[in-house]
C-alpha positions as CSV (number, residue, x, y, z in Angstrom):
1,M,41.1,-35.3,-1.1
2,E,40.0,-35.3,-4.7
3,K,42.8,-36.9,-6.9
4,E,42.9,-34.0,-9.3
5,I,43.3,-31.6,-6.5
6,Q,46.1,-33.7,-4.9
7,A,47.9,-33.7,-8.3
8,Y,47.5,-29.9,-8.5
9,N,49.0,-29.5,-5.0
10,D,51.8,-32.0,-5.8
11,A,52.9,-29.9,-8.8
12,M,53.7,-26.9,-6.5
13,T,57.0,-25.9,-4.9
14,A,57.5,-27.2,-1.4
15,A,56.3,-24.0,0.2
16,D,53.3,-23.6,-2.0
17,K,52.4,-27.2,-1.7
18,A,52.3,-26.9,2.1
19,I,49.9,-23.9,1.7
20,C,47.7,-25.7,-0.8
21,K,47.6,-28.9,1.3
22,K,46.6,-27.0,4.4
23,L,43.9,-25.1,2.6
24,A,42.4,-28.2,1.0
25,Q,42.4,-30.1,4.3
26,E,40.6,-27.2,6.1
27,I,38.1,-26.7,3.3
28,D,37.3,-30.4,3.2
29,K,37.0,-30.5,7.0
30,H,34.6,-27.6,7.2
31,L,32.6,-27.8,4.0
32,T,31.4,-31.4,4.4
33,G,29.1,-32.4,1.6
34,A,30.7,-29.9,-0.9
35,E,31.7,-31.2,-4.3
36,S,35.4,-30.5,-5.1
37,K,37.1,-30.5,-8.5
38,I,39.5,-28.8,-10.8
39,W,37.5,-26.0,-12.4
40,H,39.2,-23.6,-14.8
41,R,42.5,-25.3,-13.9
42,H,42.2,-24.6,-10.2
43,P,40.7,-26.4,-7.1
44,V,37.2,-25.2,-6.4
45,W,34.5,-26.4,-3.9
46,F,30.8,-26.2,-4.8
47,L,27.6,-26.4,-2.8
48,N,24.6,-27.4,-5.0
49,G,26.6,-26.5,-8.1
50,N,27.4,-23.0,-6.9
51,P,31.2,-22.2,-6.6
52,I,32.0,-21.3,-3.0
53,V,35.7,-21.3,-2.4
54,G,38.9,-22.2,-4.3
55,Y,42.6,-21.4,-4.5
56,S,45.1,-20.8,-7.2
57,K,48.9,-20.2,-7.6
58,L,49.8,-16.7,-8.5
59,K,53.3,-15.5,-9.3
60,D,54.0,-14.3,-5.8
61,S,51.5,-16.2,-3.6
62,V,48.7,-18.7,-3.3
63,R,45.3,-16.9,-3.6
64,L,42.3,-18.2,-1.6
65,M,39.1,-16.9,-3.2
66,F,35.6,-16.9,-1.8
67,W,33.0,-16.2,-4.6
68,S,30.7,-14.4,-2.2
69,G,33.4,-13.1,0.2
70,Q,32.7,-9.4,0.0
71,S,29.4,-10.1,1.7
72,F,31.1,-11.7,4.7
73,E,32.2,-8.3,6.1
74,E,35.4,-9.9,7.4
75,E,38.8,-8.4,7.9
76,G,41.6,-10.2,6.1
77,L,39.6,-10.7,2.9
78,L,40.2,-8.2,0.1
79,P,37.7,-7.4,-2.7
80,D,38.6,-9.1,-6.0
81,G,37.0,-8.4,-9.4
82,S,33.8,-6.7,-10.3
83,F,31.3,-9.1,-8.6
84,K,31.2,-10.3,-4.9
85,A,34.5,-12.2,-4.7
86,A,37.1,-11.6,-2.0
87,V,40.5,-13.1,-1.5
88,A,43.3,-13.8,1.0
89,R,46.9,-14.4,-0.2
90,Y,49.5,-16.6,1.4
91,T,53.3,-16.9,0.9
92,D,53.9,-19.2,3.9
93,V,51.8,-22.0,5.5
94,K,52.2,-20.3,8.9
95,Q,50.0,-17.4,7.6
96,V,47.0,-19.7,7.3
97,D,45.0,-18.9,10.4
98,T,42.7,-22.0,10.8
99,E,40.2,-20.3,13.1
100,L,39.8,-17.4,10.8
101,L,39.6,-19.7,7.8
102,Q,36.9,-21.8,9.6
103,R,34.8,-18.6,10.2
104,W,35.1,-17.7,6.5
105,L,34.2,-21.2,5.4
106,D,31.1,-21.1,7.7
107,K,30.1,-17.8,6.2
108,S,30.7,-19.2,2.7
109,A,28.0,-21.9,3.3
110,E,25.6,-19.3,4.7
111,I,26.1,-16.3,2.5
112,Q,26.0,-17.2,-1.2
113,W,25.4,-15.3,-4.4
114,D,24.1,-17.3,-7.4
115,Y,27.2,-17.7,-9.6
116,K,25.8,-21.0,-11.0
117,N,23.2,-19.0,-13.0
118,I,25.1,-15.8,-13.7
119,V,25.3,-16.6,-17.5
120,K,21.5,-17.2,-17.7
121,R,21.0,-13.9,-16.0
122,K,23.4,-12.1,-18.3
123,G,25.8,-11.2,-15.6
124,V,23.3,-10.3,-12.9
125,L,24.0,-11.8,-9.5
126,E,21.2,-12.7,-7.1
127,R,21.6,-13.6,-3.5
128,L,20.6,-17.1,-2.4
129,L,18.7,-17.5,0.8
């Protein structure tokens, strides 16, 4: 696990740390070859420079976000924001369904919108093939 991500996780309460650790382990396990780093103060994984998945601590939960998640057409992911992102929220590590998470991670590698170039395109998203 990336040292900065480990430090982020270590700064959490025990319950949130367990969730973050589980998410990071599963993401690393299923998105081999992805670059991971702290981006905008939160752990994020990238494929070819495009953000795919990340998580952050909210007041009441840990939010797992998939940048292209609305296109997955999966139960358990809720739309977030005005683009294509979708999220799941966790308050206990027992809520992390690793089989469901693996399916979402597989889709995150297959279904991508080009967030890397969104500024160049003045806010217009294009689907990557």
